[in-house]
Phi, psi and omega in degrees: 000319182297321183292322177296317180293318177294325177294318184288321177300314181294314179300316181297321181292321188289316181293328182292325183273347183296315179296323178293321175297311186297317181292321175302311180295315176310312178294330188280331184253030181206156177196150178263155182202159184233135168249145184263334182231170182292138177216165175239154167236110183065239181255005185264130177263129178253133179272158176307141184159189179262143185217162174232137175250134178231142181219148177233151181292133179249006178086151184062028183083357177277157169231152175258119188256129178243129181254128182234148172225126181058037178080358179250138181294129173245341180197153176219147186200170174261159178191190176219170174255137181242130172287132175257152179295325180221160179296146179301135182282342182199167174285140178209151179239118180265118178253152175232148179281145176255173185293342179254031177066010175276165176252132180245134181287122182255335181199146177236125177249139184249139183305134177066020177248147178268001182237144173246156179260117173262124186256152183068028181275000000 
């Protein structure tokens, strides 16, 4: 009887901690951003609006990045995380010009975070 009670207590503790761990990890590997002009990620053109970036470890310091709008995937790319000296003061999207006069997202900084998401690395 004592063994069953101990097993039930451990199972209850494990189940109670799972949602917290998932929520913490989910918040760490995602961030929202807004773009004001048309930009590209890879060959995908994004129109002005609100987006969400989610990333997962792809090994060797690389991350796989998924860009979502209204809960739907609109672009995917590879990237890396870059350490910042101080947490970003606000959300910002850094773009660079391409050879065909388009703007390409090269980095996304998320407010109050000490890491930036560098795309296309």
